[in-house]
PLY file of the C-alpha trace (Angstrom):
ply
format ascii 1.0
element vertex 580
property float x
property float y
property float z
element edge 579
property int vertex1
property int vertex2
end_header
172.37 199.13 101.29
175.68 197.38 100.74
176.76 194.72 103.22
180.40 193.74 103.24
182.80 191.53 105.13
182.16 188.83 107.64
178.71 190.02 108.72
177.37 189.17 105.27
179.12 185.79 105.46
177.49 185.08 108.83
174.00 186.00 107.62
174.40 183.78 104.56
175.76 181.00 106.77
172.75 181.28 109.08
170.57 180.61 106.04
172.51 178.04 104.04
173.68 175.80 106.92
170.22 175.02 108.34
168.79 174.56 104.85
171.41 171.90 104.12
170.18 170.11 107.26
166.57 170.76 106.24
167.09 168.37 103.32
167.51 165.59 105.90
164.54 166.88 107.90
162.22 166.85 104.88
163.46 163.39 103.85
162.68 161.96 107.28
159.24 163.56 107.15
158.53 161.58 104.01
159.85 158.44 105.69
157.47 159.00 108.62
154.50 159.09 106.26
155.66 155.88 104.57
156.16 154.09 107.90
152.76 155.15 109.19
151.00 154.15 105.97
152.49 150.66 106.11
154.46 151.19 102.91
157.58 150.55 104.99
156.90 147.68 107.38
160.06 147.70 109.47
161.67 149.32 112.51
164.36 150.99 110.38
165.23 152.02 106.84
168.77 152.54 105.51
170.13 152.28 109.04
167.86 154.96 110.53
165.30 153.72 113.06
161.72 154.95 113.13
161.98 157.08 116.29
165.43 158.23 115.29
163.99 159.60 112.05
161.04 161.14 113.86
163.43 162.97 116.19
165.56 164.19 113.28
162.47 165.40 111.40
161.13 167.37 114.35
164.36 168.82 115.71
165.83 169.86 112.35
162.62 171.30 110.89
161.04 172.86 113.96
164.09 173.94 115.99
167.30 174.24 113.96
165.93 175.55 110.66
163.50 178.02 112.21
165.86 179.36 114.88
168.82 180.03 112.61
166.83 181.58 109.76
164.91 183.78 112.22
168.25 185.01 113.62
169.49 185.69 110.07
166.30 187.61 109.28
166.64 189.58 112.52
170.24 190.51 111.76
169.25 191.69 108.29
166.26 193.68 109.58
168.28 195.54 112.22
171.08 196.21 109.76
168.81 197.49 107.00
166.28 199.57 108.93
168.46 201.09 111.67
171.46 201.60 109.37
173.81 200.71 112.20
176.64 198.19 111.82
176.55 194.80 113.49
179.66 193.71 115.40
181.51 190.94 113.53
182.85 189.36 116.75
179.33 189.12 118.19
177.97 187.65 114.97
180.71 185.04 114.68
180.39 183.93 118.30
176.62 183.57 117.84
176.93 181.69 114.55
179.67 179.32 115.71
177.80 178.50 118.92
174.70 177.64 116.90
176.66 175.54 114.40
178.70 173.67 117.03
175.60 173.07 119.15
173.65 171.82 116.15
176.46 169.45 115.14
176.70 168.06 118.69
172.96 167.40 118.81
173.06 166.03 115.25
175.79 163.56 116.23
173.66 162.31 119.11
170.61 161.96 116.86
172.35 160.37 113.85
174.07 157.82 116.09
170.77 156.85 117.71
171.74 158.20 121.14
168.96 160.80 121.30
165.69 159.24 120.12
163.70 161.57 122.37
161.55 163.32 119.72
161.17 167.06 119.22
159.20 167.18 122.50
162.21 165.94 124.46
160.82 166.12 128.00
161.46 163.29 130.47
161.33 160.34 131.05
163.00 159.67 127.67
166.71 160.37 128.13
169.25 161.40 125.49
173.04 161.47 125.40
174.46 164.57 127.18
175.75 165.84 123.82
172.16 166.35 122.69
171.30 168.59 125.64
174.59 170.49 125.59
174.28 170.98 121.84
170.73 172.25 122.18
171.87 174.66 124.90
174.64 176.03 122.66
172.18 176.51 119.80
169.68 178.37 121.97
172.25 180.53 123.78
173.91 181.36 120.47
170.56 182.51 119.10
170.12 185.19 121.79
173.63 186.67 121.70
172.82 189.13 118.86
169.88 190.48 120.89
172.02 191.44 123.88
175.19 192.60 122.15
174.02 193.96 118.78
170.29 194.53 118.47
169.51 196.02 121.90
172.47 198.48 121.85
171.59 199.57 118.31
167.89 199.86 119.23
168.68 202.06 122.24
171.11 204.22 120.24
168.56 204.69 117.44
165.87 205.75 119.93
168.24 208.36 121.40
169.09 209.69 117.95
165.42 209.82 116.87
163.47 211.10 119.89
159.71 210.99 119.45
159.92 208.77 116.36
158.52 205.28 116.12
161.05 202.54 115.58
160.49 200.90 112.16
157.73 198.29 112.35
159.94 195.44 111.14
162.50 196.21 113.87
159.68 196.45 116.42
158.36 193.01 115.46
161.77 191.32 115.48
162.78 192.97 118.77
159.53 191.97 120.51
159.88 188.43 119.21
163.42 187.94 120.45
162.72 189.36 123.91
159.84 186.86 124.12
162.31 184.19 123.01
164.60 184.97 125.95
161.70 184.78 128.43
160.36 181.48 127.12
163.82 179.88 127.22
163.99 180.18 131.03
161.76 177.18 131.92
163.29 174.82 129.36
166.79 175.78 130.50
165.78 174.90 134.07
164.58 171.41 133.16
167.56 170.74 130.87
170.22 171.93 133.33
168.74 170.66 136.58
166.88 167.53 135.43
167.88 166.19 132.02
171.65 166.61 132.07
172.07 165.18 135.62
169.90 162.17 134.69
171.77 161.70 131.41
175.16 161.85 133.16
174.04 159.45 135.88
174.35 162.08 138.61
170.71 161.41 139.47
168.71 158.22 138.96
165.16 159.58 139.08
163.45 162.87 138.22
160.03 164.46 138.50
158.50 163.81 135.06
155.43 166.01 135.59
157.71 168.92 136.49
159.78 168.30 133.36
156.67 168.25 131.15
155.30 171.41 132.76
158.57 173.31 132.32
158.93 172.06 128.74
155.44 173.18 127.72
155.96 176.54 129.42
158.51 176.91 126.62
157.02 174.60 123.99
153.83 176.46 123.18
155.18 180.04 123.35
157.79 178.69 120.92
155.01 178.65 118.30
154.81 182.45 118.50
158.59 182.77 118.20
158.16 181.01 114.85
155.07 182.97 113.90
155.98 186.60 114.62
158.70 186.89 111.95
156.12 185.68 109.42
153.67 188.31 110.70
156.41 190.94 110.38
156.81 190.00 106.72
153.03 190.08 106.17
152.83 193.60 107.60
155.85 195.13 105.91
156.67 193.20 102.71
153.45 191.67 101.38
151.39 194.91 101.00
154.29 196.53 99.17
155.01 193.80 96.63
151.39 192.86 95.88
151.07 195.89 93.60
154.51 197.47 93.77
153.31 200.48 95.76
150.80 199.03 98.23
150.28 200.25 101.79
149.88 198.76 105.24
146.35 199.61 106.36
147.25 200.48 109.97
150.63 200.68 111.64
149.06 200.84 115.11
146.97 197.72 114.51
150.14 195.82 113.64
151.96 197.04 116.75
148.93 196.30 118.92
148.92 192.72 117.61
152.56 192.34 118.69
151.69 193.77 122.13
148.85 191.25 122.51
151.30 188.45 121.74
153.55 189.78 124.51
150.64 189.49 126.96
148.96 186.26 125.86
151.80 184.05 124.57
153.04 182.69 127.91
150.17 181.51 130.16
149.10 178.87 127.61
151.29 175.79 128.07
148.95 173.79 130.29
146.56 173.20 127.40
149.13 170.60 126.30
148.61 168.89 129.67
144.82 168.54 129.85
145.23 164.84 130.62
147.99 165.47 133.19
146.58 164.13 136.50
149.06 166.08 138.64
147.69 169.50 137.66
144.40 170.84 139.01
141.73 171.36 136.34
141.08 174.98 137.36
144.60 175.97 136.31
144.17 174.16 133.01
141.00 176.19 132.40
142.88 179.46 132.96
145.47 178.45 130.36
142.72 177.35 127.97
141.14 180.80 128.19
144.48 182.51 127.52
144.97 180.17 124.56
141.66 181.40 123.15
142.89 184.93 123.87
146.03 184.48 121.80
143.77 183.92 118.79
142.78 187.61 119.01
146.07 189.07 117.67
145.98 186.51 114.87
142.46 187.60 113.93
143.60 191.23 114.14
146.47 190.36 111.82
144.07 188.66 109.40
141.95 191.83 109.31
144.93 194.17 108.91
146.56 192.12 106.17
143.25 191.69 104.30
142.51 195.42 104.61
146.01 196.23 103.36
145.60 193.96 100.35
142.13 195.28 99.57
143.21 198.92 99.73
146.34 198.31 97.67
144.55 196.29 94.99
141.66 198.75 94.69
144.07 201.69 94.36
145.90 199.87 91.58
142.78 198.59 89.76
139.94 201.15 89.82
137.58 198.72 88.09
137.28 196.60 91.26
136.85 199.44 93.76
133.17 198.70 94.27
133.56 194.93 94.53
133.30 192.98 97.78
135.32 189.96 96.77
136.30 190.23 93.10
139.44 192.22 94.04
140.90 188.94 95.33
141.31 187.86 91.71
143.80 190.70 91.15
146.28 189.38 93.72
149.36 188.07 91.82
149.21 184.52 93.21
151.58 183.32 90.48
153.82 186.02 89.05
157.40 186.20 87.78
157.45 190.00 87.76
160.08 191.54 90.04
159.66 190.47 93.67
156.03 189.42 93.21
157.08 185.78 93.25
157.20 186.18 97.07
153.43 186.77 97.11
152.87 183.08 96.39
154.73 182.10 99.60
152.77 184.47 101.80
149.35 183.75 100.29
149.78 179.96 100.28
150.97 180.21 103.88
147.98 182.35 104.88
145.50 179.91 103.37
147.12 177.07 105.31
147.22 179.10 108.50
143.48 179.67 108.30
142.98 175.91 108.58
145.62 175.67 111.29
143.89 178.34 113.35
140.57 176.50 113.30
142.14 173.19 114.33
144.13 175.05 116.99
140.89 176.18 118.65
139.92 172.49 118.84
143.19 171.67 120.60
142.69 174.51 123.06
139.15 173.40 124.00
139.27 171.16 127.07
136.43 168.77 126.27
137.06 168.57 122.50
140.79 168.19 123.07
140.11 164.97 124.99
138.73 163.48 121.76
141.83 164.24 119.69
144.57 164.19 122.36
147.60 162.14 121.28
145.98 161.35 117.93
147.14 162.24 114.43
144.87 165.29 114.63
147.62 167.10 116.56
150.43 166.82 113.96
147.83 167.58 111.29
147.18 170.92 112.98
150.89 171.50 113.60
151.79 171.04 109.93
149.36 173.73 108.76
150.70 176.32 111.22
154.44 175.78 111.60
154.57 173.69 108.42
152.39 176.24 106.63
152.76 180.00 107.03
155.96 179.81 109.10
157.88 177.44 106.84
156.75 179.02 103.59
157.59 182.54 104.84
161.05 181.42 105.98
161.70 179.55 102.71
160.59 182.56 100.68
162.63 185.11 102.62
165.69 182.79 102.59
165.64 182.66 98.80
165.06 186.42 98.63
167.92 187.29 101.01
170.40 184.91 99.36
169.61 186.46 95.98
170.14 190.01 97.24
173.17 189.36 99.45
174.99 187.38 96.76
174.07 189.74 93.91
172.40 187.01 91.86
169.17 186.64 89.96
166.79 183.95 91.18
167.25 180.92 88.98
164.39 178.68 87.91
161.94 181.32 89.14
159.02 179.40 87.66
159.78 176.48 89.96
160.17 178.88 92.87
156.70 180.31 92.23
155.05 176.90 91.88
156.77 175.40 94.94
154.56 177.01 97.62
151.37 176.00 95.81
152.49 172.38 95.62
153.37 172.62 99.31
149.96 174.18 100.01
148.07 171.46 98.14
150.06 168.69 99.79
149.63 170.14 103.26
145.87 170.56 102.80
145.52 166.90 101.85
147.86 165.89 104.66
145.91 167.95 107.20
142.60 166.44 106.07
143.91 162.88 106.25
145.62 163.32 109.62
142.78 165.24 111.27
139.94 162.98 110.17
141.97 159.89 111.07
142.67 161.48 114.45
138.97 162.00 115.09
138.61 158.27 114.43
141.32 157.56 117.01
144.43 157.07 114.84
147.39 157.63 117.24
150.31 159.90 116.52
154.04 159.07 116.86
153.52 155.31 116.40
155.08 153.11 113.71
151.59 152.15 112.58
152.76 150.09 109.61
153.95 147.36 111.97
150.82 147.30 114.07
147.55 149.12 113.38
147.91 149.02 109.58
149.40 145.54 109.38
146.72 142.96 108.43
148.77 140.29 110.20
148.71 142.16 113.50
145.98 141.57 116.13
145.87 145.39 116.45
144.89 145.86 112.79
142.44 148.75 112.17
141.35 148.75 108.52
139.36 152.00 108.89
142.63 153.92 109.32
144.36 152.54 106.22
142.86 154.93 103.66
143.69 158.03 105.66
147.28 156.90 106.28
147.79 156.15 102.58
146.31 159.54 101.67
148.74 161.26 104.04
151.63 159.41 102.35
150.40 160.62 98.94
150.25 164.15 100.35
153.80 163.82 101.66
155.05 163.13 98.12
153.39 166.35 96.89
154.95 168.32 99.76
158.39 166.89 99.02
157.96 167.73 95.32
157.20 171.32 96.31
160.36 171.40 98.42
162.40 169.95 95.54
161.13 172.74 93.25
162.18 175.31 95.86
165.55 173.63 96.49
166.38 173.58 92.76
165.77 177.34 92.64
167.62 178.00 95.93
170.78 176.02 95.17
170.64 177.02 91.50
170.70 180.66 92.59
173.63 180.09 94.96
175.66 178.34 92.24
174.83 180.87 89.51
177.22 183.70 88.54
176.97 187.11 90.18
175.11 189.59 87.97
174.82 192.75 90.09
176.10 194.47 93.19
175.55 192.65 96.47
172.95 194.57 98.48
170.55 194.19 101.37
167.07 195.62 100.90
163.53 194.82 101.92
160.43 196.13 100.07
158.56 197.98 102.80
155.00 199.28 102.75
154.31 202.67 104.27
151.26 202.96 106.51
147.93 204.35 105.29
146.93 205.07 108.89
150.01 205.95 110.93
148.67 206.95 114.33
151.02 208.10 117.09
149.86 205.67 119.82
152.88 206.24 122.13
151.74 203.51 124.55
152.35 200.91 121.84
156.01 201.91 121.54
156.92 201.55 125.22
157.82 197.90 125.61
158.94 197.82 129.25
155.44 198.04 130.85
154.03 195.39 128.52
156.84 192.93 129.16
156.58 193.56 132.90
152.90 192.61 132.85
153.70 189.65 130.59
156.30 188.21 132.96
153.94 188.68 135.93
151.18 186.83 134.07
153.63 184.09 133.16
154.80 183.61 136.74
151.36 183.90 138.35
149.76 181.49 135.88
152.44 178.86 136.54
153.01 179.12 140.30
149.93 177.01 141.22
150.75 174.42 138.54
154.37 174.20 139.67
153.19 173.75 143.26
150.94 170.93 142.06
153.68 169.07 140.21
156.30 169.49 142.94
154.35 169.23 146.20
150.72 168.23 145.92
150.10 166.11 142.85
153.28 164.02 142.43
154.26 161.32 144.90
157.03 159.45 143.06
159.85 160.40 140.73
160.58 158.36 137.62
163.73 156.70 136.29
164.94 157.43 132.76
163.95 155.42 129.68
164.85 155.14 126.03
162.80 154.12 123.00
164.27 150.62 122.70
163.25 148.95 125.96
160.43 149.33 128.49
162.94 148.65 131.27
164.40 151.82 132.89
167.94 152.72 131.83
168.63 154.31 135.23
168.28 152.54 138.57
164.99 153.46 140.28
165.28 154.61 143.89
162.64 152.04 144.89
164.86 149.24 143.55
167.78 150.52 145.61
165.67 150.65 148.75
164.36 147.12 148.12
167.91 145.83 147.69
168.99 147.58 150.91
166.04 146.21 152.85
166.75 142.68 151.55
170.38 142.96 152.62
169.39 144.20 156.07
166.90 141.35 156.45
169.67 138.85 155.77
0 1
1 2
2 3
3 4
4 5
5 6
6 7
7 8
8 9
9 10
10 11
11 12
12 13
13 14
14 15
15 16
16 17
17 18
18 19
19 20
20 21
21 22
22 23
23 24
24 25
25 26
26 27
27 28
28 29
29 30
30 31
31 32
32 33
33 34
34 35
35 36
36 37
37 38
38 39
39 40
40 41
41 42
42 43
43 44
44 45
45 46
46 47
47 48
48 49
49 50
50 51
51 52
52 53
53 54
54 55
55 56
56 57
57 58
58 59
59 60
60 61
61 62
62 63
63 64
64 65
65 66
66 67
67 68
68 69
69 70
70 71
71 72
72 73
73 74
74 75
75 76
76 77
77 78
78 79
79 80
80 81
81 82
82 83
83 84
84 85
85 86
86 87
87 88
88 89
89 90
90 91
91 92
92 93
93 94
94 95
95 96
96 97
97 98
98 99
99 100
100 101
101 102
102 103
103 104
104 105
105 106
106 107
107 108
108 109
109 110
110 111
111 112
112 113
113 114
114 115
115 116
116 117
117 118
118 119
119 120
120 121
121 122
122 123
123 124
124 125
125 126
126 127
127 128
128 129
129 130
130 131
131 132
132 133
133 134
134 135
135 136
136 137
137 138
138 139
139 140
140 141
141 142
142 143
143 144
144 145
145 146
146 147
147 148
148 149
149 150
150 151
151 152
152 153
153 154
154 155
155 156
156 157
157 158
158 159
159 160
160 161
161 162
162 163
163 164
164 165
165 166
166 167
167 168
168 169
169 170
170 171
171 172
172 173
173 174
174 175
175 176
176 177
177 178
178 179
179 180
180 181
181 182
182 183
183 184
184 185
185 186
186 187
187 188
188 189
189 190
190 191
191 192
192 193
193 194
194 195
195 196
196 197
197 198
198 199
199 200
200 201
201 202
202 203
203 204
204 205
205 206
206 207
207 208
208 209
209 210
210 211
211 212
212 213
213 214
214 215
215 216
216 217
217 218
218 219
219 220
220 221
221 222
222 223
223 224
224 225
225 226
226 227
227 228
228 229
229 230
230 231
231 232
232 233
233 234
234 235
235 236
236 237
237 238
238 239
239 240
240 241
241 242
242 243
243 244
244 245
245 246
246 247
247 248
248 249
249 250
250 251
251 252
252 253
253 254
254 255
255 256
256 257
257 258
258 259
259 260
260 261
261 262
262 263
263 264
264 265
265 266
266 267
267 268
268 269
269 270
270 271
271 272
272 273
273 274
274 275
275 276
276 277
277 278
278 279
279 280
280 281
281 282
282 283
283 284
284 285
285 286
286 287
287 288
288 289
289 290
290 291
291 292
292 293
293 294
294 295
295 296
296 297
297 298
298 299
299 300
300 301
301 302
302 303
303 304
304 305
305 306
306 307
307 308
308 309
309 310
310 311
311 312
312 313
313 314
314 315
315 316
316 317
317 318
318 319
319 320
320 321
321 322
322 323
323 324
324 325
325 326
326 327
327 328
328 329
329 330
330 331
331 332
332 333
333 334
334 335
335 336
336 337
337 338
338 339
339 340
340 341
341 342
342 343
343 344
344 345
345 346
346 347
347 348
348 349
349 350
350 351
351 352
352 353
353 354
354 355
355 356
356 357
357 358
358 359
359 360
360 361
361 362
362 363
363 364
364 365
365 366
366 367
367 368
368 369
369 370
370 371
371 372
372 373
373 374
374 375
375 376
376 377
377 378
378 379
379 380
380 381
381 382
382 383
383 384
384 385
385 386
386 387
387 388
388 389
389 390
390 391
391 392
392 393
393 394
394 395
395 396
396 397
397 398
398 399
399 400
400 401
401 402
402 403
403 404
404 405
405 406
406 407
407 408
408 409
409 410
410 411
411 412
412 413
413 414
414 415
415 416
416 417
417 418
418 419
419 420
420 421
421 422
422 423
423 424
424 425
425 426
426 427
427 428
428 429
429 430
430 431
431 432
432 433
433 434
434 435
435 436
436 437
437 438
438 439
439 440
440 441
441 442
442 443
443 444
444 445
445 446
446 447
447 448
448 449
449 450
450 451
451 452
452 453
453 454
454 455
455 456
456 457
457 458
458 459
459 460
460 461
461 462
462 463
463 464
464 465
465 466
466 467
467 468
468 469
469 470
470 471
471 472
472 473
473 474
474 475
475 476
476 477
477 478
478 479
479 480
480 481
481 482
482 483
483 484
484 485
485 486
486 487
487 488
488 489
489 490
490 491
491 492
492 493
493 494
494 495
495 496
496 497
497 498
498 499
499 500
500 501
501 502
502 503
503 504
504 505
505 506
506 507
507 508
508 509
509 510
510 511
511 512
512 513
513 514
514 515
515 516
516 517
517 518
518 519
519 520
520 521
521 522
522 523
523 524
524 525
525 526
526 527
527 528
528 529
529 530
530 531
531 532
532 533
533 534
534 535
535 536
536 537
537 538
538 539
539 540
540 541
541 542
542 543
543 544
544 545
545 546
546 547
547 548
548 549
549 550
550 551
551 552
552 553
553 554
554 555
555 556
556 557
557 558
558 559
559 560
560 561
561 562
562 563
563 564
564 565
565 566
566 567
567 568
568 569
569 570
570 571
571 572
572 573
573 574
574 575
575 576
576 577
577 578
578 579
């Protein structure tokens, strides 16, 4: 379909703007690896401090890039599948809020006023511009849901009674409703704790409450990143793998989305296993739900594998009787048509397999205690969000830019090789980080100045090899990104060669069961919200009434002395004055 006017401009802007920032995010990722390997033995490089760079890397890559491209993908999906126009005013308000918010937060980070990391819970305190900017970004990201997607979804259902909404629309719609729900706890801690502390309105805050509210958002956030990738795996991958492939089961795909609705929220406490303020029984409940959320991922693995097997065996009769040989027929590296996208999805899937296994370790209470706050955790994180999610978003960004701008993909060979370089680098990085973590190598620390510095009393020579291997892996990852960026920006700068269109290759379902219960979202979201609230009420009681006795002042990364005046210090000063 043809997309004209400002809506197309907005969608392209929601792709190109965060990718320009992603260049900085990837650069600072490389710098982190060099710091931690001791290749850079300093607190700063080119005017950017260690924790400043770590914050930029996490916030740009994991929040800004993912959020804006997911919104762009959602806009394109609703526009293409429902064939209903998006409102330009709504789209511009959303886009400008996200851009302005991002620039405000970027100013705070680039000026060193927000070195609070991607996990920005208290007691680290940032400049108010960081929090206000983040709020604008997040609010801007949900505006299309309320004022474009939901009205168009409702209108389409009325016009097509008894029909199932297209699967891609179903996946995007479910994901964004989940996004709205998970934003509630982080908005509470930002508005009522972080901003008042940052402005000096309050001097102390409940840190355990802030952490609990953040992780009530922070882990469901993983599924906000993941579900668009799953949507692509269900709808695009089976189609392009042979040109006429099929999705094995439409109902299985929808059921996986429903399971994410149910299991994605009561999971955050598994990030707080060492939190003394929360009773262990409640942590166990969240651990069990975290194991439960692996079920829809395993269902997705089965459905995608079955779709690929059926499609390949229909295309190549000579492998119909094989158990595994059909895997060799998948076009892992192909320049034909849209098959170049297969490399992004398959490389991402192979990484996600590793990420899923390490995720089970993180969810297990006793095993988690071995790897908690070690490099094992970012090793896992980089094979999930840095694997399937990032590669899917990079692939679909290049695809959408090519279609919407009416241009052929330039340097397609580099574009096809890029995900495999990324895959190889991430596998090495994951190995180095995870094994080092099992040996106790901490995360987040500027290890080159301490643990990997032979002149330091903290020197740990057994960690050196793993840190250097992770730095080598980082160079491979960056090379993969450079290959992709050359293709992406080369495509943007190339001349237009055809009409500007919006289209998505979409696989029809081999098994397309009715399953009306899977198409009624209201009951599932009602149960989901109830589970969310019930699973967190005891923990919130713990961190507000039973398990926390003192609030904490605010801190920054530069000084162990509080940057706000503790209440206890005020009381001591008052008592001293009264005694005199």
